[in-house]
C-alpha positions as CSV (number, residue, x, y, z in Angstrom):
1,M,-64.1,81.3,-124.7
2,V,-65.4,77.9,-125.6
3,K,-68.8,77.2,-127.0
4,L,-70.7,74.4,-125.3
5,R,-74.2,73.2,-125.9
6,I,-75.8,72.1,-122.5
7,A,-79.0,70.2,-122.3
8,L,-81.1,70.2,-119.1
9,A,-83.8,67.4,-119.1
10,Q,-86.7,68.2,-116.7
11,T,-88.4,64.8,-116.5
12,N,-91.3,63.3,-114.4
13,P,-89.9,60.2,-112.6
14,T,-92.0,57.9,-110.5
15,V,-90.7,56.7,-107.1
16,G,-89.7,53.1,-107.3
17,D,-90.1,52.7,-111.0
18,L,-86.4,52.4,-111.7
19,E,-86.8,50.7,-115.1
20,G,-89.3,53.3,-116.3
21,N,-87.2,56.2,-115.0
22,C,-84.1,54.9,-116.8
23,D,-86.2,54.5,-120.0
24,S,-87.0,58.2,-119.8
25,V,-83.3,59.1,-119.2
26,V,-82.3,57.1,-122.4
27,A,-85.1,58.8,-124.4
28,Y,-84.1,62.3,-123.4
29,A,-80.4,61.6,-123.8
30,R,-81.1,60.6,-127.4
31,Q,-83.0,63.9,-127.9
32,A,-80.0,65.7,-126.5
33,S,-77.6,63.9,-128.7
34,D,-79.7,64.6,-131.7
35,A,-79.7,68.2,-130.8
36,G,-75.9,68.2,-130.8
37,A,-75.6,68.7,-127.0
38,H,-72.2,68.2,-125.4
39,L,-73.7,67.3,-122.0
40,V,-77.1,66.4,-120.7
41,V,-78.1,66.7,-117.0
42,F,-81.2,65.1,-115.3
43,P,-82.9,66.0,-111.9
44,E,-82.1,64.9,-108.4
45,M,-82.7,61.2,-107.7
46,V,-84.1,60.7,-111.2
47,V,-83.2,57.0,-111.2
48,T,-85.3,56.3,-108.1
49,G,-87.8,59.1,-108.2
50,Y,-88.0,61.7,-105.4
51,S,-88.7,61.8,-102.5
52,V,-88.1,58.1,-101.6
53,E,-88.5,58.7,-97.8
54,D,-87.8,55.6,-95.8
55,L,-87.2,53.5,-98.9
56,A,-83.7,55.0,-98.6
57,L,-83.2,53.0,-95.4
58,R,-83.9,49.6,-97.2
59,D,-80.7,48.0,-98.2
60,G,-82.4,46.2,-101.2
61,F,-83.6,49.5,-102.6
62,V,-80.2,51.2,-102.3
63,S,-78.6,48.2,-104.0
64,A,-81.3,48.3,-106.8
65,S,-80.6,52.0,-107.4
66,T,-76.8,51.5,-107.7
67,K,-77.3,48.5,-110.0
68,A,-79.8,50.4,-112.2
69,T,-77.4,53.3,-112.5
70,H,-74.5,51.0,-113.6
71,N,-76.9,49.2,-116.1
72,L,-78.0,52.6,-117.4
73,A,-74.4,53.5,-118.2
74,D,-74.1,50.2,-120.1
75,R,-77.4,50.8,-121.9
76,L,-76.5,54.3,-123.0
77,A,-73.3,53.0,-124.6
78,A,-75.1,50.0,-126.2
79,E,-77.7,52.3,-127.8
80,G,-75.0,54.6,-129.4
81,L,-75.1,57.3,-126.7
82,G,-71.9,56.5,-124.9
83,H,-70.2,59.5,-126.4
84,L,-72.5,61.9,-124.5
85,P,-71.8,62.6,-120.9
86,V,-75.0,62.0,-119.0
87,V,-75.4,63.2,-115.4
88,V,-78.2,61.6,-113.3
89,G,-79.3,61.7,-109.6
90,F,-79.5,58.3,-107.8
91,L,-79.5,56.7,-104.4
92,N,-76.0,55.5,-103.4
93,R,-74.3,54.2,-100.3
94,R,-71.2,55.8,-98.6
95,E,-68.1,53.8,-98.9
96,G,-65.6,53.6,-96.1
97,P,-66.3,53.7,-92.4
98,G,-69.0,51.5,-91.0
99,P,-72.2,52.5,-89.2
100,R,-72.0,55.6,-87.0
101,F,-74.3,56.3,-84.1
102,G,-76.9,58.9,-85.0
103,Q,-76.7,58.3,-88.7
104,P,-79.1,56.4,-91.0
105,S,-78.4,52.7,-91.1
106,G,-76.5,51.7,-94.3
107,A,-75.2,55.2,-94.9
108,P,-77.4,56.0,-97.9
109,Q,-76.5,59.1,-99.9
110,N,-78.4,61.4,-102.3
111,S,-75.9,61.2,-105.1
112,L,-75.2,62.1,-108.7
113,A,-73.2,60.1,-111.3
114,V,-71.5,61.1,-114.5
115,L,-72.1,58.4,-117.0
116,H,-69.8,58.2,-120.1
117,R,-68.7,55.5,-122.5
118,G,-70.5,52.7,-120.6
119,R,-69.2,53.5,-117.2
120,I,-69.8,55.6,-114.1
121,R,-67.0,58.1,-114.2
122,L,-67.7,60.4,-111.2
123,V,-69.9,60.0,-108.1
124,S,-70.6,62.7,-105.6
125,A,-73.2,63.1,-102.8
126,K,-75.3,66.0,-101.6
127,H,-73.6,68.0,-98.9
128,H,-76.3,70.2,-97.4
129,L,-79.2,68.0,-96.2
130,P,-82.4,70.1,-95.6
131,N,-84.3,69.3,-92.4
132,Y,-87.1,71.9,-92.6
133,G,-90.6,72.1,-94.1
134,V,-91.4,68.9,-96.0
135,F,-87.7,67.8,-95.9
136,D,-86.3,65.3,-93.4
137,E,-83.0,64.4,-95.1
138,F,-81.0,63.9,-92.0
139,R,-83.2,60.9,-91.3
140,Y,-82.5,59.4,-94.7
141,F,-79.0,60.4,-95.9
142,V,-75.4,61.0,-94.8
143,P,-73.7,64.1,-96.4
144,G,-71.1,64.1,-99.0
145,D,-67.8,66.0,-99.0
146,T,-66.6,66.0,-102.6
147,L,-66.9,68.4,-105.5
148,P,-67.3,66.7,-108.9
149,V,-65.7,68.5,-111.8
150,L,-66.0,67.4,-115.4
151,R,-63.6,68.7,-117.9
152,L,-65.5,69.1,-121.1
153,H,-63.8,70.4,-124.2
154,G,-61.4,72.3,-122.0
155,V,-64.1,73.8,-119.7
156,D,-64.5,72.7,-116.1
157,V,-68.1,72.1,-115.2
158,A,-68.9,71.4,-111.5
159,F,-72.1,69.8,-110.1
160,A,-74.1,70.1,-106.9
161,I,-77.5,68.9,-105.7
162,C,-80.4,71.1,-104.8
163,E,-79.9,72.4,-101.2
164,D,-76.2,72.8,-101.9
165,L,-77.1,75.8,-104.0
166,W,-79.5,77.4,-101.4
167,Q,-77.0,77.3,-98.6
168,D,-73.9,79.5,-98.2
169,G,-70.5,77.8,-98.3
170,G,-70.2,74.1,-99.2
171,P,-70.1,73.1,-102.9
172,V,-70.9,76.6,-104.1
173,T,-67.8,78.1,-102.5
174,A,-65.7,75.1,-103.4
175,A,-66.8,75.6,-107.1
176,A,-65.6,79.2,-107.0
177,D,-62.3,78.1,-105.4
178,A,-61.9,75.5,-108.1
179,G,-62.3,78.1,-110.8
180,V,-65.0,76.3,-112.8
181,G,-66.7,77.8,-115.8
182,M,-70.1,76.5,-114.9
183,L,-72.0,75.0,-112.0
184,V,-75.0,72.8,-112.7
185,T,-77.3,71.7,-109.9
186,L,-79.7,68.7,-110.0
187,N,-82.9,69.5,-108.2
188,G,-86.1,68.0,-106.7
189,S,-87.4,71.4,-105.6
190,P,-91.2,71.3,-104.8
191,Y,-93.6,73.9,-106.0
192,E,-94.7,76.7,-103.8
193,R,-96.6,79.8,-104.7
194,H,-94.2,82.6,-105.9
195,K,-91.1,80.3,-105.6
196,D,-90.1,80.6,-109.2
197,D,-89.1,84.3,-108.7
198,V,-87.1,83.3,-105.6
199,R,-85.4,80.5,-107.5
200,L,-84.3,82.7,-110.4
201,A,-83.0,85.4,-108.0
202,L,-81.0,82.7,-106.1
203,C,-79.3,81.4,-109.4
204,Q,-78.5,85.0,-110.4
205,R,-76.9,85.8,-107.1
206,R,-74.9,82.6,-107.0
207,A,-73.6,83.1,-110.6
208,R,-72.3,86.6,-109.6
209,E,-70.8,85.3,-106.4
210,I,-68.7,82.5,-108.1
211,G,-68.2,84.2,-111.5
212,A,-69.6,81.3,-113.4
213,A,-72.7,80.3,-115.3
214,I,-75.4,78.4,-113.4
215,G,-77.5,75.6,-114.8
216,Y,-80.6,74.6,-112.7
217,V,-82.5,71.5,-113.7
218,N,-85.6,70.6,-111.8
219,M,-88.0,67.7,-112.1
220,T,-91.7,68.1,-112.9
221,G,-94.8,66.2,-112.0
222,G,-96.6,65.1,-108.8
223,Q,-95.5,62.7,-106.0
224,D,-97.9,62.3,-103.1
225,D,-98.4,65.8,-101.6
226,L,-95.5,67.3,-103.5
227,V,-95.7,68.9,-107.0
228,F,-92.6,69.8,-109.0
229,E,-93.0,72.4,-111.7
230,G,-89.8,72.1,-113.7
231,D,-88.9,75.7,-114.4
232,S,-85.3,74.7,-115.3
233,L,-83.1,77.6,-116.3
234,V,-79.6,78.8,-117.2
235,V,-78.0,82.1,-116.2
236,D,-74.6,83.4,-117.4
237,A,-71.7,84.5,-115.1
238,D,-73.2,88.0,-114.9
239,G,-76.5,86.6,-113.6
240,D,-78.4,87.3,-116.8
241,L,-81.1,84.8,-117.7
242,V,-80.2,83.0,-120.8
243,S,-83.0,80.4,-121.2
244,R,-85.8,78.9,-119.2
245,A,-88.0,75.8,-119.6
246,P,-91.8,75.7,-119.2
247,Q,-93.6,74.9,-116.0
248,F,-95.4,71.7,-115.1
249,E,-94.4,69.7,-118.1
250,E,-91.5,67.5,-119.3
251,A,-89.0,69.4,-121.5
252,L,-85.5,69.4,-122.8
253,L,-83.8,72.8,-122.4
254,V,-80.9,73.1,-124.8
255,T,-78.7,76.2,-124.6
256,D,-75.5,77.4,-126.2
257,L,-73.1,79.0,-123.8
258,S,-69.7,80.7,-124.2
259,L,-67.6,79.5,-121.2
260,P,-64.0,80.3,-120.2
261,P,-61.5,77.5,-120.7
262,A,-59.8,76.0,-117.6
263,E,-56.9,78.1,-116.8
264,S,-54.3,75.4,-116.0
265,P,-54.0,71.7,-116.1
266,E,-52.7,72.0,-112.5
267,E,-55.9,71.2,-110.6
268,P,-56.2,71.6,-106.9
269,A,-56.9,68.4,-104.9
270,R,-59.1,70.4,-102.5
271,A,-61.3,73.4,-102.6
272,D,-62.7,75.1,-99.5
273,G,-62.3,71.9,-97.6
274,F,-63.9,69.7,-100.3
275,R,-62.0,66.9,-102.1
276,V,-62.2,67.7,-105.8
277,V,-62.9,64.6,-107.9
278,R,-62.4,65.0,-111.6
279,Y,-63.0,63.3,-114.9
280,A,-61.9,64.6,-118.3
281,V,-64.0,64.0,-121.4
282,T,-61.6,66.0,-123.5
283,D,-59.3,69.0,-123.2
284,R,-59.8,69.9,-126.8
285,P,-62.1,72.8,-127.5
286,S,-65.4,71.8,-129.0
287,P,-66.0,72.1,-132.7
288,P,-68.3,75.0,-133.7
289,P,-72.0,74.0,-133.6
290,G,-72.1,74.6,-137.4
291,T,-75.2,75.9,-139.1
292,R,-77.7,74.1,-136.9
293,S,-79.4,76.4,-134.5
294,P,-79.7,75.4,-130.9
295,V,-82.8,73.4,-130.0
296,L,-84.1,75.8,-127.4
297,T,-87.2,75.4,-125.3
298,P,-88.2,79.0,-124.7
299,R,-90.6,79.5,-121.8
300,R,-94.1,80.4,-122.8
301,D,-95.6,83.6,-121.6
302,P,-95.4,83.5,-117.8
303,M,-98.5,82.0,-116.1
304,S,-100.6,84.2,-114.0
305,D,-100.4,83.6,-110.3
306,L,-103.8,81.8,-110.2
307,G,-103.0,80.0,-113.4
308,E,-99.8,78.6,-111.9
309,V,-101.6,77.5,-108.7
310,Y,-104.4,75.8,-110.7
311,T,-102.0,74.0,-113.0
312,A,-100.1,72.7,-109.9
313,L,-103.4,71.3,-108.5
314,V,-104.2,69.6,-111.9
315,T,-100.7,68.2,-112.0
316,G,-100.9,66.8,-108.5
317,V,-104.2,65.1,-109.2
318,R,-103.2,63.8,-112.6
319,D,-100.0,62.1,-111.4
320,H,-101.5,60.8,-108.2
321,V,-104.2,59.0,-110.2
322,R,-101.9,57.9,-113.0
323,K,-99.0,56.8,-110.9
324,N,-101.2,54.8,-108.5
325,G,-102.7,52.8,-111.4
326,F,-106.2,54.4,-111.5
327,T,-108.0,55.6,-114.6
328,S,-111.1,57.2,-113.1
329,V,-112.1,59.3,-110.0
330,L,-115.2,59.6,-107.9
331,V,-116.2,63.1,-106.7
332,S,-119.2,64.0,-104.5
333,V,-120.9,67.0,-106.2
334,S,-123.1,69.1,-103.9
335,G,-123.6,72.3,-105.9
336,G,-121.1,74.2,-103.7
337,A,-117.8,75.8,-104.7
338,D,-115.5,73.2,-103.2
339,S,-117.0,70.2,-104.9
340,A,-117.4,72.1,-108.2
341,L,-113.8,73.2,-108.2
342,T,-112.6,69.7,-107.3
343,A,-114.6,68.1,-110.1
344,T,-113.3,70.7,-112.6
345,I,-109.7,70.1,-111.6
346,A,-110.3,66.4,-111.9
347,A,-111.8,66.8,-115.4
348,D,-108.8,68.8,-116.5
349,A,-106.4,66.2,-115.0
350,V,-107.9,62.9,-116.2
351,G,-110.6,63.8,-118.7
352,A,-114.3,64.6,-118.0
353,E,-115.5,61.2,-119.1
354,N,-113.3,59.6,-116.3
355,V,-114.8,61.8,-113.5
356,H,-117.8,60.1,-111.9
357,A,-119.8,62.9,-110.3
358,L,-121.9,61.5,-107.5
359,V,-124.9,63.5,-106.5
360,M,-126.5,62.3,-103.3
361,P,-129.7,64.2,-102.5
362,A,-131.2,64.0,-99.1
363,R,-134.1,65.7,-97.3
364,D,-132.1,68.8,-96.6
365,S,-131.0,69.2,-100.2
366,T,-132.3,72.4,-101.8
367,A,-133.6,72.5,-105.4
368,A,-131.0,75.2,-106.2
369,A,-128.1,73.1,-105.0
370,L,-129.2,70.1,-107.1
371,E,-129.8,72.3,-110.1
372,D,-126.2,73.7,-109.8
373,A,-124.8,70.2,-109.4
374,D,-126.6,69.0,-112.5
375,A,-125.5,72.1,-114.5
376,L,-121.9,71.5,-113.5
377,I,-122.1,67.9,-114.7
378,K,-123.7,68.8,-118.0
379,R,-121.4,71.7,-118.8
380,Q,-118.3,69.5,-118.5
381,G,-119.6,66.2,-119.7
382,L,-118.9,64.4,-116.4
383,T,-120.3,60.9,-115.8
384,N,-123.5,61.6,-113.9
385,R,-124.3,59.4,-110.9
386,V,-127.4,60.1,-108.7
387,Y,-127.8,58.1,-105.5
388,P,-130.4,59.4,-103.0
389,V,-129.3,58.8,-99.4
390,N,-132.4,59.3,-97.3
391,H,-132.8,55.6,-96.7
392,L,-129.2,55.4,-95.4
393,L,-129.7,58.4,-93.2
394,D,-133.0,56.9,-91.8
395,A,-131.2,53.7,-91.0
396,L,-128.5,55.5,-89.1
397,E,-130.9,57.7,-87.2
398,S,-133.0,54.7,-86.2
399,T,-129.9,53.2,-84.7
400,I,-128.2,56.3,-83.3
401,A,-130.2,59.2,-81.8
402,A,-128.9,62.4,-83.2
403,A,-129.0,64.9,-80.3
404,D,-129.3,68.0,-82.5
405,E,-129.1,69.4,-86.0
406,G,-125.3,69.1,-86.0
407,G,-125.5,65.4,-85.2
408,T,-127.9,64.8,-88.0
409,R,-125.7,66.7,-90.4
410,N,-122.7,64.6,-89.4
411,L,-124.7,61.4,-89.9
412,L,-125.7,62.6,-93.3
413,A,-122.1,63.3,-94.3
414,Q,-121.0,59.9,-93.0
415,A,-123.8,58.2,-95.0
416,R,-122.5,59.9,-98.1
417,G,-118.9,59.0,-97.2
418,A,-119.9,55.3,-96.8
419,L,-121.6,55.3,-100.2
420,L,-118.5,56.9,-101.8
421,M,-116.2,54.3,-100.4
422,A,-118.6,51.4,-101.3
423,L,-118.7,52.5,-104.9
424,S,-114.9,53.0,-105.0
425,R,-114.4,49.4,-103.8
426,E,-117.0,48.0,-106.1
427,E,-116.0,49.9,-109.3
428,G,-112.3,50.8,-108.7
429,H,-112.5,54.6,-108.8
430,L,-110.1,56.8,-106.7
431,V,-112.2,59.0,-104.4
432,L,-111.3,62.7,-104.2
433,A,-112.1,64.5,-101.0
434,T,-113.6,67.9,-101.6
435,G,-112.7,69.8,-98.4
436,D,-110.6,73.0,-98.3
437,K,-107.8,74.2,-96.0
438,S,-110.1,76.4,-94.0
439,E,-112.4,73.5,-93.1
440,L,-109.5,71.2,-92.4
441,A,-107.7,73.8,-90.2
442,T,-110.8,74.5,-88.0
443,G,-112.0,70.9,-88.0
444,L,-115.2,71.8,-89.7
445,C,-115.1,68.5,-91.6
446,T,-116.7,65.3,-90.7
447,H,-114.9,62.1,-89.8
448,H,-115.7,59.4,-92.4
449,G,-117.9,62.0,-94.2
450,D,-116.6,64.9,-96.3
451,A,-113.1,63.9,-95.3
452,V,-113.4,60.6,-97.1
453,G,-111.1,60.1,-100.0
454,A,-107.7,59.0,-101.2
455,Y,-106.5,62.4,-102.4
456,A,-107.6,66.0,-101.6
457,P,-107.0,68.5,-104.3
458,L,-108.0,71.5,-102.2
459,K,-106.2,70.5,-99.0
460,D,-103.8,73.5,-99.2
461,C,-106.3,76.0,-100.5
462,W,-108.0,78.5,-98.2
463,K,-111.7,79.0,-98.9
464,T,-111.0,82.4,-100.3
465,L,-108.5,80.9,-102.8
466,V,-111.1,78.3,-103.8
467,W,-113.4,81.1,-105.0
468,E,-110.5,82.9,-106.7
469,L,-109.5,79.7,-108.6
470,A,-113.0,78.9,-109.6
471,R,-113.6,82.4,-111.0
472,W,-110.3,82.3,-112.8
473,R,-111.1,79.0,-114.4
474,N,-114.5,80.3,-115.5
475,T,-112.9,83.4,-116.9
476,E,-110.4,81.4,-118.9
477,D,-113.2,79.5,-120.7
478,A,-115.3,82.7,-121.2
479,R,-112.3,84.3,-122.9
480,A,-112.0,81.3,-125.2
481,G,-115.7,81.6,-126.1
482,R,-116.7,78.5,-124.1
483,T,-119.4,78.1,-121.5
484,P,-117.7,78.5,-118.0
485,P,-117.6,75.1,-116.3
486,I,-118.8,76.2,-112.9
487,P,-122.3,77.7,-112.4
488,E,-122.1,81.2,-111.0
489,R,-124.6,80.4,-108.3
490,S,-122.2,77.8,-106.9
491,L,-119.7,80.6,-106.2
492,G,-122.2,82.6,-104.2
493,R,-123.2,79.8,-101.9
494,N,-121.4,80.2,-98.6
495,P,-122.5,77.4,-96.2
496,V,-120.7,77.0,-92.9
497,S,-121.2,73.8,-91.0
498,G,-120.3,73.1,-87.4
499,W,-119.3,76.7,-86.4
500,G,-121.6,76.6,-83.3
501,A,-125.0,77.8,-82.1
502,P,-125.5,81.6,-82.3
503,G,-124.7,83.2,-79.0
504,S,-122.5,80.3,-77.7
505,V,-119.5,81.3,-79.7
506,P,-118.3,84.4,-81.6
507,A,-120.3,85.1,-84.8
508,Q,-119.1,83.4,-87.9
509,P,-116.7,85.8,-89.6
510,E,-116.3,86.5,-93.3
511,Y,-114.0,84.0,-94.8
512,G,-111.6,86.8,-95.7
513,V,-111.1,87.5,-92.0
514,L,-111.1,83.8,-91.0
515,D,-108.5,82.9,-93.6
516,G,-106.3,85.8,-92.6
517,L,-106.4,84.7,-89.0
518,L,-105.8,81.0,-89.9
519,D,-102.8,82.0,-92.1
520,A,-101.3,84.0,-89.3
521,Y,-101.7,81.1,-86.8
522,I,-100.8,78.3,-89.1
523,G,-98.6,79.9,-91.7
524,T,-96.4,82.1,-89.5
525,D,-97.0,80.6,-86.0
526,Q,-98.3,83.8,-84.5
527,G,-99.7,83.4,-81.0
528,I,-102.9,84.8,-79.5
529,A,-101.3,88.0,-78.3
530,A,-99.7,88.8,-81.7
531,M,-102.9,88.1,-83.6
532,T,-104.9,90.3,-81.2
533,A,-102.4,93.0,-81.6
534,A,-102.7,92.8,-85.3
535,G,-106.4,93.7,-85.0
536,F,-108.3,90.4,-84.9
537,D,-111.1,90.2,-82.4
538,P,-109.8,88.6,-79.2
539,D,-112.8,86.3,-78.7
540,L,-112.6,85.2,-82.3
541,V,-108.9,84.5,-82.0
542,R,-109.3,82.3,-79.0
543,H,-112.2,80.4,-80.5
544,V,-110.4,79.8,-83.8
545,V,-107.2,78.7,-82.0
546,R,-109.2,76.2,-80.0
547,L,-110.9,74.9,-83.1
548,V,-107.5,74.4,-84.8
549,D,-105.8,72.8,-81.9
550,R,-108.7,70.4,-81.2
551,A,-108.8,69.2,-84.8
552,E,-105.2,67.9,-85.0
553,H,-106.5,64.3,-84.9
554,K,-108.7,65.0,-87.9
555,R,-105.7,66.3,-89.9
556,R,-103.7,63.1,-89.1
557,Q,-106.5,61.1,-90.8
558,Y,-107.0,63.4,-93.8
559,P,-105.8,62.2,-97.2
560,P,-102.8,63.8,-98.9
561,G,-103.2,66.7,-101.3
562,P,-100.9,68.9,-103.4
563,K,-98.8,71.4,-101.5
564,I,-99.0,74.9,-103.0
565,T,-98.1,77.1,-100.0
566,K,-95.0,77.6,-97.9
567,R,-96.7,75.7,-95.0
568,N,-99.3,73.0,-95.7
569,L,-101.4,71.0,-93.2
570,G,-99.2,68.0,-93.5
571,R,-95.4,67.4,-93.3
572,D,-94.8,71.2,-93.0
573,R,-96.7,71.4,-89.7
574,R,-96.3,68.6,-87.0
575,L,-98.0,69.2,-83.7
576,P,-99.0,66.9,-80.8
577,I,-102.6,65.8,-80.7
578,T,-102.7,65.8,-76.9
579,S,-101.7,69.3,-75.7
580,R,-103.0,71.9,-73.2
581,W,-101.0,74.8,-74.6
582,L,-103.1,77.8,-75.6
583,A,-101.2,81.0,-76.2
């Protein structure tokens, strides 16, 4: 057996910031070199950031990516790191045949490169292109058909990219046929609740299938509505977990492994239909690590389920604000749970002093709600902004006759939304929408009102989850001996706007029932018959389905927010606005 020290660098790249992303690669490569690593591997598309979406179809962007990757190889050598093989993900272009009908123009490829001694030594492209959920990679890329194998101190290490590990066949089977000692995958795998357990089980199963160790390096940070939690890991050939990186932060995971040497210098040119491309760093066994212990990054105590979700939301807000050049946010604070949790997440993401809490009292505001809003602001040290809006509402009502209480309520929400956007334009804050998934699903949110914002932290959180997260956050501070950030009374307030007049529609259900029904319809595509058979009231089912279907146009105009479930109200779910289907 040969001892190798493998470094997995889970970094937080920014889409389009090629220079900054390459700076990060150099910095972590230096850390890996200082730690005595024999190899360092970075996430999928680390040079360009991920996901680049239609930027992949721009010839200039593809050219900039390939140029940056060549320059990165030069820079690593110039800075004394040329001895260390560095594997990065980047956007490349397929060589060979010209354009093909039905394939993306320019034949872009989601690729990896092995950089060593100032040059790109190996290039290979992702084979399995996911086209489900948030992924649409058939639109952007053409598949690869090679298996890259690096001979490192006599050990053969193969590489694949993200979906290649999840699908049967392809590079995984080719790696087994090639007899490699380790397979390392470069990943841009978005966060979903409970996905970390699925990911570990996948790596363990693949390791046993191919009889080789598996290294899994994932990016971290937020990109639009996606959040990446890192969670990089290494398992041995028996599937036993060797090491694991923390979640939701950048880290270098350095692990010592004993790997079998390559059996023969006679390498096959093909494996399971894939052309094997090879580069040898050295055939000589590595020198022993010496007395220096491996620089491991052991995973902290596992986060609780709610702690994991909350941290994902904070990560999404932090990076959306920071990566888009903002330093402060503006949040409408009403005294209710949604706005209280949104403001708390924002304070944890960007600092309480950078959260401008806008209280907009009107003639329907209760003293209790205003007291709770004030308590929230004082407990957390938010920047307090009070702007009464009665005069704005009066002006709107004098121009537009509100037919009923619901019309007045919408005008009030729109007056508040107009004030939020005016202050954002004048002062440069990023506005956070405070609506939750239950409201967005049913359309119980107001155009140009409570849907106003550039980012929506609770967009993928059912109302019941909002309460769970708020109570969890309060409990965490109470355990630490601090005053809980959210007033308890805010968590007991349960207003429902826009459900309908009593008697004209089914009675407003408890949110536990409503969210269960919504999750069945949206999360698993159950129809009316299936939901009724599951025990939901038939009249309530039909009413909720109508609300959801009629609100598709509202969801098209709603701001992005961090995805935390398997199916969010965004790229995961794409339905026509105009449709008469009801079943």
